Biotite code that builds the C-alpha atoms (Angstrom):
import biotite.structure as struc

atoms = struc.array([
    struc.Atom([49.398, 25.439, -1.078], chain_id="A", res_id=1, res_name="MET", atom_name="CA", element="C"),
    struc.Atom([46.189, 24.000, 0.404], chain_id="A", res_id=2, res_name="ARG", atom_name="CA", element="C"),
    struc.Atom([46.705, 21.451, 3.038], chain_id="A", res_id=3, res_name="ARG", atom_name="CA", element="C"),
    struc.Atom([44.850, 18.295, 2.282], chain_id="A", res_id=4, res_name="PRO", atom_name="CA", element="C"),
    struc.Atom([41.860, 17.290, 4.682], chain_id="A", res_id=5, res_name="LEU", atom_name="CA", element="C"),
    struc.Atom([41.757, 14.136, 6.493], chain_id="A", res_id=6, res_name="SER", atom_name="CA", element="C"),
    struc.Atom([38.904, 11.697, 5.744], chain_id="A", res_id=7, res_name="VAL", atom_name="CA", element="C"),
    struc.Atom([37.237, 12.170, 9.298], chain_id="A", res_id=8, res_name="VAL", atom_name="CA", element="C"),
    struc.Atom([37.515, 16.170, 8.710], chain_id="A", res_id=9, res_name="THR", atom_name="CA", element="C"),
    struc.Atom([35.970, 15.861, 5.321], chain_id="A", res_id=10, res_name="LYS", atom_name="CA", element="C"),
    struc.Atom([33.107, 13.724, 6.832], chain_id="A", res_id=11, res_name="ARG", atom_name="CA", element="C"),
    struc.Atom([32.499, 16.139, 9.565], chain_id="A", res_id=12, res_name="GLU", atom_name="CA", element="C"),
    struc.Atom([32.486, 18.999, 7.085], chain_id="A", res_id=13, res_name="LEU", atom_name="CA", element="C"),
    struc.Atom([30.074, 17.327, 4.678], chain_id="A", res_id=14, res_name="ILE", atom_name="CA", element="C"),
    struc.Atom([27.595, 16.760, 7.640], chain_id="A", res_id=15, res_name="GLU", atom_name="CA", element="C"),
    struc.Atom([27.914, 20.446, 8.931], chain_id="A", res_id=16, res_name="VAL", atom_name="CA", element="C"),
    struc.Atom([27.902, 22.154, 5.447], chain_id="A", res_id=17, res_name="VAL", atom_name="CA", element="C"),
    struc.Atom([25.176, 19.711, 4.226], chain_id="A", res_id=18, res_name="GLY", atom_name="CA", element="C"),
    struc.Atom([22.921, 20.821, 6.943], chain_id="A", res_id=19, res_name="GLN", atom_name="CA", element="C"),
    struc.Atom([23.358, 24.511, 6.141], chain_id="A", res_id=20, res_name="ARG", atom_name="CA", element="C"),
    struc.Atom([22.971, 23.750, 2.383], chain_id="A", res_id=21, res_name="TYR", atom_name="CA", element="C"),
    struc.Atom([19.866, 21.770, 2.664], chain_id="A", res_id=22, res_name="ARG", atom_name="CA", element="C"),
    struc.Atom([18.154, 24.213, 4.963], chain_id="A", res_id=23, res_name="SER", atom_name="CA", element="C"),
    struc.Atom([19.250, 27.363, 2.980], chain_id="A", res_id=24, res_name="ALA", atom_name="CA", element="C"),
    struc.Atom([16.977, 29.280, 0.549], chain_id="A", res_id=25, res_name="SER", atom_name="CA", element="C"),
    struc.Atom([17.438, 28.706, -3.104], chain_id="A", res_id=26, res_name="HIS", atom_name="CA", element="C"),
    struc.Atom([19.378, 31.981, -3.812], chain_id="A", res_id=27, res_name="PRO", atom_name="CA", element="C"),
    struc.Atom([21.995, 31.344, -0.787], chain_id="A", res_id=28, res_name="ASP", atom_name="CA", element="C"),
    struc.Atom([22.875, 27.693, -1.959], chain_id="A", res_id=29, res_name="LYS", atom_name="CA", element="C"),
    struc.Atom([25.373, 28.642, -4.631], chain_id="A", res_id=30, res_name="PRO", atom_name="CA", element="C"),
    struc.Atom([27.444, 30.655, -2.159], chain_id="A", res_id=31, res_name="ALA", atom_name="CA", element="C"),
    struc.Atom([27.526, 27.635, 0.013], chain_id="A", res_id=32, res_name="ILE", atom_name="CA", element="C"),
    struc.Atom([28.467, 25.445, -2.647], chain_id="A", res_id=33, res_name="LEU", atom_name="CA", element="C"),
    struc.Atom([31.302, 27.768, -3.904], chain_id="A", res_id=34, res_name="ASP", atom_name="CA", element="C"),
    struc.Atom([32.821, 27.601, -0.349], chain_id="A", res_id=35, res_name="GLU", atom_name="CA", element="C"),
    struc.Atom([32.451, 24.020, -0.014], chain_id="A", res_id=36, res_name="PHE", atom_name="CA", element="C"),
    struc.Atom([33.935, 23.259, -3.418], chain_id="A", res_id=37, res_name="VAL", atom_name="CA", element="C"),
    struc.Atom([36.843, 25.722, -2.584], chain_id="A", res_id=38, res_name="LYS", atom_name="CA", element="C"),
    struc.Atom([37.682, 23.910, 0.610], chain_id="A", res_id=39, res_name="ILE", atom_name="CA", element="C"),
    struc.Atom([37.526, 20.403, -0.513], chain_id="A", res_id=40, res_name="THR", atom_name="CA", element="C"),
    struc.Atom([38.474, 20.645, -4.234], chain_id="A", res_id=41, res_name="GLY", atom_name="CA", element="C"),
    struc.Atom([35.572, 18.517, -5.254], chain_id="A", res_id=42, res_name="TYR", atom_name="CA", element="C"),
    struc.Atom([33.941, 18.673, -8.611], chain_id="A", res_id=43, res_name="HIS", atom_name="CA", element="C"),
    struc.Atom([30.787, 20.792, -8.436], chain_id="A", res_id=44, res_name="ARG", atom_name="CA", element="C"),
    struc.Atom([28.383, 18.187, -9.279], chain_id="A", res_id=45, res_name="LYS", atom_name="CA", element="C"),
    struc.Atom([29.970, 15.712, -6.844], chain_id="A", res_id=46, res_name="HIS", atom_name="CA", element="C"),
    struc.Atom([29.705, 18.355, -4.158], chain_id="A", res_id=47, res_name="ALA", atom_name="CA", element="C"),
    struc.Atom([26.092, 18.948, -4.848], chain_id="A", res_id=48, res_name="ILE", atom_name="CA", element="C"),
    struc.Atom([25.284, 15.060, -4.552], chain_id="A", res_id=49, res_name="ARG", atom_name="CA", element="C"),
    struc.Atom([27.221, 14.929, -1.252], chain_id="A", res_id=50, res_name="LEU", atom_name="CA", element="C"),
    struc.Atom([25.487, 18.075, 0.147], chain_id="A", res_id=51, res_name="LEU", atom_name="CA", element="C"),
    struc.Atom([21.956, 16.914, -0.871], chain_id="A", res_id=52, res_name="GLN", atom_name="CA", element="C"),
    struc.Atom([22.169, 13.468, 0.877], chain_id="A", res_id=53, res_name="LYS", atom_name="CA", element="C"),
    struc.Atom([19.840, 13.068, 3.940], chain_id="A", res_id=54, res_name="THR", atom_name="CA", element="C"),
    struc.Atom([21.922, 12.449, 6.940], chain_id="A", res_id=55, res_name="GLN", atom_name="CA", element="C"),
    struc.Atom([20.762, 9.813, 9.445], chain_id="A", res_id=56, res_name="ARG", atom_name="CA", element="C"),
    struc.Atom([20.755, 10.589, 13.024], chain_id="A", res_id=57, res_name="SER", atom_name="CA", element="C"),
    struc.Atom([23.427, 8.261, 15.102], chain_id="A", res_id=58, res_name="LYS", atom_name="CA", element="C"),
    struc.Atom([20.663, 6.438, 16.961], chain_id="A", res_id=59, res_name="GLY", atom_name="CA", element="C"),
    struc.Atom([18.492, 5.927, 13.770], chain_id="A", res_id=60, res_name="GLU", atom_name="CA", element="C"),
    struc.Atom([18.798, 2.275, 12.468], chain_id="A", res_id=61, res_name="GLU", atom_name="CA", element="C"),
    struc.Atom([18.709, 1.413, 8.776], chain_id="A", res_id=62, res_name="ARG", atom_name="CA", element="C"),
    struc.Atom([15.212, 0.129, 8.004], chain_id="A", res_id=63, res_name="ARG", atom_name="CA", element="C"),
    struc.Atom([15.127, -3.398, 6.125], chain_id="A", res_id=64, res_name="LYS", atom_name="CA", element="C"),
    struc.Atom([12.642, -3.406, 3.104], chain_id="A", res_id=65, res_name="PRO", atom_name="CA", element="C"),
    struc.Atom([9.323, -4.964, 4.091], chain_id="A", res_id=66, res_name="THR", atom_name="CA", element="C"),
    struc.Atom([8.517, -8.037, 2.268], chain_id="A", res_id=67, res_name="ARG", atom_name="CA", element="C"),
    struc.Atom([4.879, -7.736, 0.957], chain_id="A", res_id=68, res_name="ILE", atom_name="CA", element="C"),
    struc.Atom([4.533, -11.574, 0.423], chain_id="A", res_id=69, res_name="TYR", atom_name="CA", element="C"),
    struc.Atom([6.216, -13.360, 3.515], chain_id="A", res_id=70, res_name="ASN", atom_name="CA", element="C"),
    struc.Atom([6.479, -17.000, 4.305], chain_id="A", res_id=71, res_name="GLU", atom_name="CA", element="C"),
    struc.Atom([2.902, -17.108, 5.797], chain_id="A", res_id=72, res_name="ALA", atom_name="CA", element="C"),
    struc.Atom([1.422, -15.908, 2.518], chain_id="A", res_id=73, res_name="VAL", atom_name="CA", element="C"),
    struc.Atom([3.471, -18.300, 0.638], chain_id="A", res_id=74, res_name="ARG", atom_name="CA", element="C"),
    struc.Atom([2.453, -21.379, 2.825], chain_id="A", res_id=75, res_name="GLU", atom_name="CA", element="C"),
    struc.Atom([-1.372, -20.382, 2.507], chain_id="A", res_id=76, res_name="ALA", atom_name="CA", element="C"),
    struc.Atom([-0.941, -19.982, -1.379], chain_id="A", res_id=77, res_name="LEU", atom_name="CA", element="C"),
    struc.Atom([0.678, -23.481, -1.589], chain_id="A", res_id=78, res_name="ILE", atom_name="CA", element="C"),
    struc.Atom([-2.216, -24.905, 0.180], chain_id="A", res_id=79, res_name="LEU", atom_name="CA", element="C"),
    struc.Atom([-4.742, -23.153, -2.181], chain_id="A", res_id=80, res_name="LEU", atom_name="CA", element="C"),
    struc.Atom([-2.611, -24.219, -5.117], chain_id="A", res_id=81, res_name="TRP", atom_name="CA", element="C"),
    struc.Atom([-2.640, -27.849, -4.133], chain_id="A", res_id=82, res_name="GLU", atom_name="CA", element="C"),
    struc.Atom([-6.623, -27.611, -3.511], chain_id="A", res_id=83, res_name="ALA", atom_name="CA", element="C"),
    struc.Atom([-6.891, -26.218, -6.945], chain_id="A", res_id=84, res_name="ALA", atom_name="CA", element="C"),
    struc.Atom([-5.039, -29.158, -8.429], chain_id="A", res_id=85, res_name="ASP", atom_name="CA", element="C"),
    struc.Atom([-1.697, -27.162, -9.090], chain_id="A", res_id=86, res_name="ARG", atom_name="CA", element="C"),
    struc.Atom([-3.037, -24.958, -11.789], chain_id="A", res_id=87, res_name="ILE", atom_name="CA", element="C"),
    struc.Atom([-0.863, -22.043, -13.093], chain_id="A", res_id=88, res_name="CYS", atom_name="CA", element="C"),
    struc.Atom([-1.014, -18.597, -11.868], chain_id="A", res_id=89, res_name="GLY", atom_name="CA", element="C"),
    struc.Atom([-3.172, -17.169, -14.529], chain_id="A", res_id=90, res_name="LYS", atom_name="CA", element="C"),
    struc.Atom([-5.904, -19.636, -13.745], chain_id="A", res_id=91, res_name="ARG", atom_name="CA", element="C"),
    struc.Atom([-5.344, -19.529, -10.086], chain_id="A", res_id=92, res_name="LEU", atom_name="CA", element="C"),
    struc.Atom([-5.661, -15.817, -9.735], chain_id="A", res_id=93, res_name="LYS", atom_name="CA", element="C"),
    struc.Atom([-9.456, -15.456, -10.561], chain_id="A", res_id=94, res_name="PRO", atom_name="CA", element="C"),
    struc.Atom([-10.178, -18.550, -8.555], chain_id="A", res_id=95, res_name="LEU", atom_name="CA", element="C"),
    struc.Atom([-8.693, -17.306, -5.341], chain_id="A", res_id=96, res_name="LEU", atom_name="CA", element="C"),
    struc.Atom([-11.767, -15.390, -3.909], chain_id="A", res_id=97, res_name="PRO", atom_name="CA", element="C"),
    struc.Atom([-14.216, -18.376, -4.524], chain_id="A", res_id=98, res_name="VAL", atom_name="CA", element="C"),
    struc.Atom([-11.638, -20.953, -3.415], chain_id="A", res_id=99, res_name="LEU", atom_name="CA", element="C"),
    struc.Atom([-10.706, -18.865, -0.069], chain_id="A", res_id=100, res_name="LEU", atom_name="CA", element="C"),
    struc.Atom([-14.496, -18.407, 0.810], chain_id="A", res_id=101, res_name="GLU", atom_name="CA", element="C"),
    struc.Atom([-15.311, -22.031, 0.164], chain_id="A", res_id=102, res_name="ALA", atom_name="CA", element="C"),
    struc.Atom([-12.193, -23.391, 2.322], chain_id="A", res_id=103, res_name="MET", atom_name="CA", element="C"),
    struc.Atom([-12.953, -20.921, 5.128], chain_id="A", res_id=104, res_name="GLU", atom_name="CA", element="C"),
    struc.Atom([-16.674, -21.939, 5.131], chain_id="A", res_id=105, res_name="ARG", atom_name="CA", element="C"),
    struc.Atom([-15.642, -25.529, 5.381], chain_id="A", res_id=106, res_name="HIS", atom_name="CA", element="C"),
    struc.Atom([-13.239, -24.879, 8.059], chain_id="A", res_id=107, res_name="GLU", atom_name="CA", element="C"),
    struc.Atom([-10.193, -26.123, 5.969], chain_id="A", res_id=108, res_name="TYR", atom_name="CA", element="C"),
    struc.Atom([-8.537, -22.737, 6.266], chain_id="A", res_id=109, res_name="LEU", atom_name="CA", element="C"),
    struc.Atom([-8.564, -19.843, 8.976], chain_id="A", res_id=110, res_name="GLN", atom_name="CA", element="C"),
    struc.Atom([-6.463, -16.964, 7.743], chain_id="A", res_id=111, res_name="LEU", atom_name="CA", element="C"),
    struc.Atom([-5.263, -13.723, 9.421], chain_id="A", res_id=112, res_name="ASP", atom_name="CA", element="C"),
    struc.Atom([-7.098, -10.733, 7.650], chain_id="A", res_id=113, res_name="PRO", atom_name="CA", element="C"),
    struc.Atom([-3.875, -9.293, 6.490], chain_id="A", res_id=114, res_name="GLU", atom_name="CA", element="C"),
    struc.Atom([-2.700, -12.523, 4.876], chain_id="A", res_id=115, res_name="ILE", atom_name="CA", element="C"),
    struc.Atom([-6.094, -12.998, 3.274], chain_id="A", res_id=116, res_name="ARG", atom_name="CA", element="C"),
    struc.Atom([-6.007, -9.393, 1.823], chain_id="A", res_id=117, res_name="ASN", atom_name="CA", element="C"),
    struc.Atom([-2.522, -9.926, 0.493], chain_id="A", res_id=118, res_name="ARG", atom_name="CA", element="C"),
    struc.Atom([-3.741, -13.201, -1.239], chain_id="A", res_id=119, res_name="LEU", atom_name="CA", element="C"),
    struc.Atom([-6.619, -11.484, -2.783], chain_id="A", res_id=120, res_name="LEU", atom_name="CA", element="C"),
    struc.Atom([-4.416, -8.690, -4.051], chain_id="A", res_id=121, res_name="ALA", atom_name="CA", element="C"),
    struc.Atom([-1.655, -10.971, -5.460], chain_id="A", res_id=122, res_name="ILE", atom_name="CA", element="C"),
    struc.Atom([-0.872, -11.044, -9.250], chain_id="A", res_id=123, res_name="SER", atom_name="CA", element="C"),
    struc.Atom([-0.650, -14.116, -11.423], chain_id="A", res_id=124, res_name="ALA", atom_name="CA", element="C"),
    struc.Atom([3.071, -13.351, -12.001], chain_id="A", res_id=125, res_name="ALA", atom_name="CA", element="C"),
    struc.Atom([3.722, -13.104, -8.292], chain_id="A", res_id=126, res_name="THR", atom_name="CA", element="C"),
    struc.Atom([1.748, -16.397, -7.772], chain_id="A", res_id=127, res_name="ILE", atom_name="CA", element="C"),
    struc.Atom([3.996, -18.163, -10.381], chain_id="A", res_id=128, res_name="ASP", atom_name="CA", element="C"),
    struc.Atom([7.146, -16.657, -8.760], chain_id="A", res_id=129, res_name="ARG", atom_name="CA", element="C"),
    struc.Atom([6.053, -17.781, -5.114], chain_id="A", res_id=130, res_name="LEU", atom_name="CA", element="C"),
    struc.Atom([5.391, -21.363, -6.326], chain_id="A", res_id=131, res_name="LEU", atom_name="CA", element="C"),
    struc.Atom([8.557, -21.734, -8.417], chain_id="A", res_id=132, res_name="THR", atom_name="CA", element="C"),
    struc.Atom([10.383, -23.882, -6.004], chain_id="A", res_id=133, res_name="LYS", atom_name="CA", element="C"),
    struc.Atom([7.410, -26.131, -4.755], chain_id="A", res_id=134, res_name="VAL", atom_name="CA", element="C"),
    struc.Atom([6.290, -26.590, -8.224], chain_id="A", res_id=135, res_name="ARG", atom_name="CA", element="C"),
    struc.Atom([9.717, -27.770, -9.404], chain_id="A", res_id=136, res_name="GLU", atom_name="CA", element="C"),
    struc.Atom([10.157, -30.068, -6.473], chain_id="A", res_id=137, res_name="SER", atom_name="CA", element="C"),
    struc.Atom([6.580, -31.572, -7.138], chain_id="A", res_id=138, res_name="ALA", atom_name="CA", element="C"),
    struc.Atom([6.676, -31.745, -10.942], chain_id="A", res_id=139, res_name="CYS", atom_name="CA", element="C"),
    struc.Atom([10.404, -31.777, -11.648], chain_id="A", res_id=140, res_name="GLY", atom_name="CA", element="C"),
    struc.Atom([12.641, -29.367, -13.599], chain_id="A", res_id=141, res_name="ALA", atom_name="CA", element="C"),
    struc.Atom([11.100, -26.957, -16.093], chain_id="A", res_id=142, res_name="ARG", atom_name="CA", element="C"),
    struc.Atom([10.592, -28.112, -19.583], chain_id="A", res_id=143, res_name="ARG", atom_name="CA", element="C"),
    struc.Atom([13.321, -26.984, -21.943], chain_id="A", res_id=144, res_name="LYS", atom_name="CA", element="C"),
    struc.Atom([12.647, -23.992, -24.089], chain_id="A", res_id=145, res_name="SER", atom_name="CA", element="C"),
    struc.Atom([12.210, -24.237, -27.787], chain_id="A", res_id=146, res_name="GLY", atom_name="CA", element="C"),
    struc.Atom([9.325, -24.999, -30.283], chain_id="A", res_id=147, res_name="ILE", atom_name="CA", element="C"),
    struc.Atom([6.994, -26.195, -27.682], chain_id="A", res_id=148, res_name="ALA", atom_name="CA", element="C"),
    struc.Atom([7.503, -23.054, -25.591], chain_id="A", res_id=149, res_name="THR", atom_name="CA", element="C"),
    struc.Atom([6.789, -20.836, -28.685], chain_id="A", res_id=150, res_name="THR", atom_name="CA", element="C"),
    struc.Atom([3.569, -22.742, -29.502], chain_id="A", res_id=151, res_name="LEU", atom_name="CA", element="C"),
    struc.Atom([2.435, -22.565, -25.936], chain_id="A", res_id=152, res_name="ARG", atom_name="CA", element="C"),
    struc.Atom([2.938, -18.735, -25.643], chain_id="A", res_id=153, res_name="ARG", atom_name="CA", element="C"),
    struc.Atom([1.045, -18.314, -28.962], chain_id="A", res_id=154, res_name="SER", atom_name="CA", element="C"),
    struc.Atom([-2.112, -20.133, -27.659], chain_id="A", res_id=155, res_name="ILE", atom_name="CA", element="C"),
    struc.Atom([-4.117, -17.669, -25.419], chain_id="A", res_id=156, res_name="PRO", atom_name="CA", element="C"),
    struc.Atom([-5.056, -19.117, -21.929], chain_id="A", res_id=157, res_name="VAL", atom_name="CA", element="C"),
    struc.Atom([-8.672, -18.145, -20.983], chain_id="A", res_id=158, res_name="ARG", atom_name="CA", element="C"),
    struc.Atom([-9.849, -18.539, -17.393], chain_id="A", res_id=159, res_name="THR", atom_name="CA", element="C"),
    struc.Atom([-13.273, -19.059, -16.209], chain_id="A", res_id=160, res_name="PHE", atom_name="CA", element="C"),
    struc.Atom([-13.479, -15.426, -15.271], chain_id="A", res_id=161, res_name="ALA", atom_name="CA", element="C"),
    struc.Atom([-12.938, -14.417, -18.872], chain_id="A", res_id=162, res_name="ASP", atom_name="CA", element="C"),
    struc.Atom([-15.830, -16.014, -20.513], chain_id="A", res_id=163, res_name="TRP", atom_name="CA", element="C"),
    struc.Atom([-18.570, -13.416, -19.936], chain_id="A", res_id=164, res_name="HIS", atom_name="CA", element="C"),
    struc.Atom([-21.550, -15.790, -19.767], chain_id="A", res_id=165, res_name="ASP", atom_name="CA", element="C"),
    struc.Atom([-21.140, -17.761, -22.806], chain_id="A", res_id=166, res_name="PRO", atom_name="CA", element="C"),
    struc.Atom([-23.784, -20.135, -24.317], chain_id="A", res_id=167, res_name="ALA", atom_name="CA", element="C"),
    struc.Atom([-23.580, -23.848, -23.749], chain_id="A", res_id=168, res_name="PRO", atom_name="CA", element="C"),
    struc.Atom([-21.094, -25.729, -26.053], chain_id="A", res_id=169, res_name="GLY", atom_name="CA", element="C"),
    struc.Atom([-17.888, -23.728, -25.051], chain_id="A", res_id=170, res_name="TYR", atom_name="CA", element="C"),
    struc.Atom([-15.589, -26.127, -23.444], chain_id="A", res_id=171, res_name="LEU", atom_name="CA", element="C"),
    struc.Atom([-12.517, -26.182, -21.059], chain_id="A", res_id=172, res_name="GLU", atom_name="CA", element="C"),
    struc.Atom([-10.211, -29.011, -21.612], chain_id="A", res_id=173, res_name="ALA", atom_name="CA", element="C"),
    struc.Atom([-7.510, -30.412, -19.257], chain_id="A", res_id=174, res_name="ASP", atom_name="CA", element="C"),
    struc.Atom([-5.105, -33.190, -19.777], chain_id="A", res_id=175, res_name="TRP", atom_name="CA", element="C"),
    struc.Atom([-4.787, -35.087, -16.296], chain_id="A", res_id=176, res_name="VAL", atom_name="CA", element="C"),
    struc.Atom([-1.914, -37.483, -15.489], chain_id="A", res_id=177, res_name="ALA", atom_name="CA", element="C"),
    struc.Atom([-2.960, -40.004, -12.861], chain_id="A", res_id=178, res_name="HIS", atom_name="CA", element="C"),
    struc.Atom([0.757, -40.593, -11.830], chain_id="A", res_id=179, res_name="CYS", atom_name="CA", element="C"),
    struc.Atom([0.677, -40.044, -7.979], chain_id="A", res_id=180, res_name="GLY", atom_name="CA", element="C"),
    struc.Atom([3.186, -37.029, -8.359], chain_id="A", res_id=181, res_name="GLY", atom_name="CA", element="C"),
    struc.Atom([5.874, -39.216, -10.244], chain_id="A", res_id=182, res_name="SER", atom_name="CA", element="C"),
    struc.Atom([6.127, -39.582, -14.102], chain_id="A", res_id=183, res_name="MET", atom_name="CA", element="C"),
    struc.Atom([8.212, -42.659, -13.857], chain_id="A", res_id=184, res_name="GLU", atom_name="CA", element="C"),
    struc.Atom([6.643, -46.028, -15.002], chain_id="A", res_id=185, res_name="GLY", atom_name="CA", element="C"),
    struc.Atom([3.281, -46.683, -16.414], chain_id="A", res_id=186, res_name="SER", atom_name="CA", element="C"),
    struc.Atom([0.153, -44.799, -15.423], chain_id="A", res_id=187, res_name="PHE", atom_name="CA", element="C"),
    struc.Atom([-3.253, -43.498, -16.872], chain_id="A", res_id=188, res_name="LEU", atom_name="CA", element="C"),
    struc.Atom([-3.936, -40.154, -18.416], chain_id="A", res_id=189, res_name="HIS", atom_name="CA", element="C"),
    struc.Atom([-7.556, -38.965, -18.665], chain_id="A", res_id=190, res_name="SER", atom_name="CA", element="C"),
    struc.Atom([-8.902, -36.044, -20.951], chain_id="A", res_id=191, res_name="PHE", atom_name="CA", element="C"),
    struc.Atom([-11.446, -33.868, -19.142], chain_id="A", res_id=192, res_name="VAL", atom_name="CA", element="C"),
    struc.Atom([-13.954, -31.638, -20.840], chain_id="A", res_id=193, res_name="LEU", atom_name="CA", element="C"),
    struc.Atom([-16.119, -29.229, -18.971], chain_id="A", res_id=194, res_name="THR", atom_name="CA", element="C"),
    struc.Atom([-18.928, -26.980, -20.317], chain_id="A", res_id=195, res_name="ASP", atom_name="CA", element="C"),
    struc.Atom([-18.292, -23.571, -19.118], chain_id="A", res_id=196, res_name="VAL", atom_name="CA", element="C"),
    struc.Atom([-21.907, -22.472, -19.035], chain_id="A", res_id=197, res_name="ALA", atom_name="CA", element="C"),
    struc.Atom([-23.391, -25.592, -17.345], chain_id="A", res_id=198, res_name="THR", atom_name="CA", element="C"),
    struc.Atom([-20.450, -27.141, -15.552], chain_id="A", res_id=199, res_name="GLY", atom_name="CA", element="C"),
    struc.Atom([-21.135, -30.612, -17.372], chain_id="A", res_id=200, res_name="TRP", atom_name="CA", element="C"),
    struc.Atom([-17.967, -32.726, -17.183], chain_id="A", res_id=201, res_name="THR", atom_name="CA", element="C"),
    struc.Atom([-16.980, -35.698, -19.311], chain_id="A", res_id=202, res_name="GLU", atom_name="CA", element="C"),
    struc.Atom([-13.769, -37.969, -18.646], chain_id="A", res_id=203, res_name="CYS", atom_name="CA", element="C"),
    struc.Atom([-12.240, -39.911, -21.222], chain_id="A", res_id=204, res_name="ILE", atom_name="CA", element="C"),
    struc.Atom([-9.407, -42.272, -19.998], chain_id="A", res_id=205, res_name="VAL", atom_name="CA", element="C"),
])
């Protein structure tokens, strides 16, 4: 009758046999695996998974995943988002190179080169994700899903980078609430029309 192995013994056995198994040539591995299965009683597939695991040395620390977009990137993004009048990620993404250059030229912003490069490489979806909390605190909770959400998704959003030199007469329209950050009480709205080709702007209050 085979004597059961202790947990400590099994762990030591896995480490020793695992090193042999990983360093062995392909023809020698089945024999090592057969020997290991016979001693431990493990299922063959489970034994292969155990022996193929890469063992860390005792002094090696587990590496933590590096966050590509850290708090410094988020803070810079918030500042740029505010300067761009809190537009959505899809519109802010193509605007970032121009906005960054202008703010640095006028000394409103000085960024570390690494943070600057990360901002320029950021996607529109990541912009919206990083701005979720600050947008909700600034503008209130999200609108409820329903017909309005379906309608908004069916209307394509085109940024200034997508127009490809149009002729005068193509307009971008924005509905602006002059509410000071709060939607309570009475306040004015303005309807802003901008000609994409010429930059001519008309405001209707």
